[in-house]
Legacy VTK file of the C-alpha trace (Angstrom):
# vtk DataFile Version 3.0
C-alpha trace
ASCII
DATASET POLYDATA
POINTS 252 float
11.032 6.300 3.961
7.583 4.664 4.040
6.957 1.048 3.178
5.444 2.012 -0.196
8.675 3.717 -1.222
10.920 0.748 -0.463
10.372 -0.972 -3.788
11.572 2.111 -5.667
14.933 1.778 -3.923
15.564 -1.677 -5.385
16.235 -0.353 -8.889
19.747 0.200 -10.218
21.461 1.212 -13.446
21.517 -1.515 -16.068
25.281 -1.186 -16.545
25.824 -1.619 -12.814
23.510 -4.632 -12.720
25.587 -6.351 -15.410
28.868 -5.521 -13.689
27.735 -6.603 -10.219
26.467 -9.910 -11.574
29.734 -10.772 -13.299
28.864 -10.131 -16.946
31.578 -7.559 -17.637
33.309 -4.500 -16.246
31.152 -1.392 -15.918
32.736 0.207 -19.002
32.394 -2.919 -21.135
28.821 -3.396 -19.941
27.990 0.128 -21.105
29.408 -0.676 -24.548
27.384 -3.907 -24.767
24.205 -2.007 -23.932
24.879 0.737 -26.482
25.490 -1.907 -29.160
22.016 -3.361 -28.563
23.097 -6.648 -27.003
21.007 -6.307 -23.843
17.267 -6.869 -23.419
15.116 -6.171 -20.371
11.796 -8.023 -20.297
12.206 -8.770 -24.036
12.781 -5.114 -24.934
16.113 -3.944 -26.335
17.681 -1.291 -24.089
20.480 0.967 -25.340
20.703 3.315 -22.354
23.281 2.192 -19.734
21.471 4.340 -17.150
18.157 2.535 -17.649
16.823 1.510 -14.240
16.154 -2.178 -13.700
14.383 -3.862 -10.822
16.922 -6.443 -9.771
14.245 -8.480 -7.996
11.739 -8.821 -10.846
13.086 -7.756 -14.263
14.401 -10.379 -16.713
17.713 -9.311 -18.225
19.381 -11.100 -21.141
22.666 -10.544 -22.984
22.796 -11.981 -26.507
19.745 -14.031 -25.567
21.339 -15.511 -22.449
19.505 -14.776 -19.168
21.565 -13.116 -16.453
20.997 -14.509 -12.995
21.062 -12.067 -10.147
23.710 -12.863 -7.548
21.912 -12.280 -4.252
23.929 -10.068 -1.907
24.582 -11.109 1.649
21.769 -9.731 3.759
22.731 -6.892 6.058
20.856 -5.600 9.104
22.230 -2.522 10.844
21.164 -0.567 13.936
22.443 3.023 14.036
22.157 5.672 16.723
21.376 8.635 14.474
22.508 11.939 15.958
20.349 15.032 15.486
21.330 17.023 12.421
21.457 14.060 10.020
19.062 13.178 7.199
17.614 9.651 7.066
17.124 9.714 3.280
19.902 8.590 0.942
20.284 12.023 -0.655
19.504 15.596 0.315
19.208 18.518 -2.122
20.315 20.868 0.652
23.571 18.986 1.137
22.949 18.150 4.785
24.793 15.223 6.434
23.405 11.755 5.666
22.893 9.081 8.303
23.919 6.469 5.697
27.429 7.934 5.680
27.791 6.952 9.345
27.662 3.285 8.285
30.898 2.754 6.288
30.088 -0.590 4.682
30.048 -1.423 0.972
26.892 -2.192 -0.942
23.401 -0.781 -1.115
21.584 -0.448 2.179
18.509 1.617 2.873
16.849 3.129 5.933
13.906 1.199 7.325
11.616 4.142 7.953
12.993 7.496 8.981
13.845 9.880 11.774
13.496 13.550 10.956
16.491 15.889 10.809
16.208 17.122 14.407
15.387 13.732 15.957
17.849 11.136 17.186
18.135 7.519 18.205
17.549 4.108 16.707
17.196 3.685 12.953
17.640 0.451 11.016
19.357 -0.044 7.653
19.135 -3.143 5.464
19.314 -4.508 1.922
16.518 -6.992 2.651
13.292 -5.703 1.124
11.112 -8.349 2.786
12.495 -7.423 6.194
11.873 -3.724 5.548
8.309 -4.376 4.382
7.644 -6.447 7.491
8.856 -3.719 9.830
7.243 -0.805 7.990
3.828 -2.065 6.940
1.130 -0.620 9.236
-0.800 -3.896 9.366
2.062 -5.533 11.285
1.899 -2.943 14.080
5.585 -3.134 14.972
5.868 -0.901 18.012
8.314 2.007 18.255
9.182 3.685 21.543
10.377 7.269 21.909
11.628 9.377 24.795
10.299 12.865 24.228
11.221 16.051 26.065
8.517 18.726 26.139
8.800 22.284 27.366
5.967 21.679 29.825
3.863 18.764 31.018
0.755 17.477 29.295
-2.612 17.735 30.977
-4.536 14.439 31.252
-6.822 15.665 28.470
-3.861 16.480 26.208
-2.243 13.092 26.838
-5.535 11.450 25.903
-5.629 13.389 22.634
-2.287 11.812 21.697
-3.880 8.345 21.871
-7.328 9.248 20.509
-5.612 10.950 17.601
-5.416 14.354 15.951
-6.442 14.986 12.358
-3.925 17.399 10.832
-4.088 18.420 7.167
-6.500 15.565 6.563
-4.250 12.885 8.102
-5.020 11.134 11.398
-2.007 10.973 13.715
-2.158 8.958 16.919
0.049 6.961 19.251
-0.511 3.855 21.340
0.431 5.203 24.770
1.907 8.177 26.627
3.664 7.785 29.986
5.305 10.471 32.113
8.946 9.633 32.897
10.232 12.749 34.667
8.954 16.204 35.517
10.928 19.301 36.499
10.089 22.979 36.721
11.616 23.484 33.245
10.477 20.475 31.207
8.851 17.056 31.114
10.030 13.727 29.695
7.566 11.194 28.271
7.765 7.644 26.938
5.580 7.517 23.834
4.805 4.275 22.013
3.418 4.084 18.484
2.848 1.442 15.826
3.155 3.771 12.845
6.139 5.830 11.764
4.395 8.697 10.011
6.674 11.611 9.201
7.046 13.942 12.234
3.976 12.359 13.815
4.791 13.043 17.463
6.002 16.552 16.708
2.841 17.327 14.732
0.533 16.140 17.522
2.488 18.059 20.163
2.554 21.236 18.091
-1.188 20.993 17.421
-1.695 21.038 21.205
0.622 24.005 21.702
3.606 22.039 23.013
7.208 22.480 21.892
9.261 19.298 21.439
12.736 20.002 22.806
14.170 16.557 22.123
12.945 13.341 20.510
14.883 10.103 20.780
13.786 6.683 19.510
14.957 3.956 21.845
13.263 0.854 20.443
11.825 -0.695 17.273
9.921 -3.852 18.167
12.294 -5.900 20.313
15.438 -4.167 18.973
16.839 -1.747 21.535
19.083 1.271 21.078
20.952 0.110 24.158
24.411 1.542 24.740
25.110 2.704 21.191
26.598 6.179 21.316
25.481 8.843 18.818
26.955 8.010 15.407
27.738 4.407 16.351
26.232 1.383 14.615
26.158 -2.370 15.040
24.915 -5.416 13.142
21.736 -7.024 14.413
22.157 -10.562 15.658
20.333 -13.358 13.801
18.117 -13.755 16.864
17.175 -10.067 16.794
16.272 -10.300 13.113
14.135 -13.399 13.632
12.383 -11.917 16.653
11.576 -8.730 14.774
10.249 -10.694 11.792
8.027 -12.679 14.148
6.556 -9.675 15.913
3.356 -7.850 15.140
0.644 -6.129 17.068
2.434 -6.302 20.381
6.055 -5.119 20.552
7.052 -4.688 24.201
4.191 -3.173 26.092
LINES 1 253
252 0 1 2 3 4 5 6 7 8 9 10 11 12 13 14 15 16 17 18 19 20 21 22 23 24 25 26 27 28 29 30 31 32 33 34 35 36 37 38 39 40 41 42 43 44 45 46 47 48 49 50 51 52 53 54 55 56 57 58 59 60 61 62 63 64 65 66 67 68 69 70 71 72 73 74 75 76 77 78 79 80 81 82 83 84 85 86 87 88 89 90 91 92 93 94 95 96 97 98 99 100 101 102 103 104 105 106 107 108 109 110 111 112 113 114 115 116 117 118 119 120 121 122 123 124 125 126 127 128 129 130 131 132 133 134 135 136 137 138 139 140 141 142 143 144 145 146 147 148 149 150 151 152 153 154 155 156 157 158 159 160 161 162 163 164 165 166 167 168 169 170 171 172 173 174 175 176 177 178 179 180 181 182 183 184 185 186 187 188 189 190 191 192 193 194 195 196 197 198 199 200 201 202 203 204 205 206 207 208 209 210 211 212 213 214 215 216 217 218 219 220 221 222 223 224 225 226 227 228 229 230 231 232 233 234 235 236 237 238 239 240 241 242 243 244 245 246 247 248 249 250 251
């Protein structure tokens, strides 16, 4: 999920908004809406499924403004196993990474890891935090351990950092470092400040390399650490503050 898509995730059904903020039960809220008692931004709404932006829309019931009750902010680090979707829904019915975090309330992935990739992914209900981490101008560094079928030549490694234009989009990383080399494969540490969809895989494939495994181990100063696949933990307040204060440097 890119930073531009985050705002779309902050909408919710009008009936749910009223129920969550203590106006009435969900069923009674639906009846109030259908009877024309609810306005959104001075427009009467009679559809309980109407989507409201809980951050910006002004909702009134019988002329009385409804104040949004801010939820407790949640910051989660998950070790996503391969074979899970980062998005909140999948038309193919594949397993969702969100379901590995059994906590109540709306939380959303901060960026994404593709279906076959694994490692660190963050979830939160804090839109400002997500924007800070995702926006390209902040250059929050991500680090990946990537297993290739064979080693990169010096020229190929340089092309990762210079960038490759694929389907009109420029993909590039900050650095590439060899970690281990065997007769069968090669492991690299790859650092990047953008989380474009399948970026590392696309660059590798454009150079004729097969990615056998891709694991994200760090986002800014937040480390995957000892989390086992499928495990999650809450970020500490210090981790959140450090990540919010980063930009353009990460851990080089």
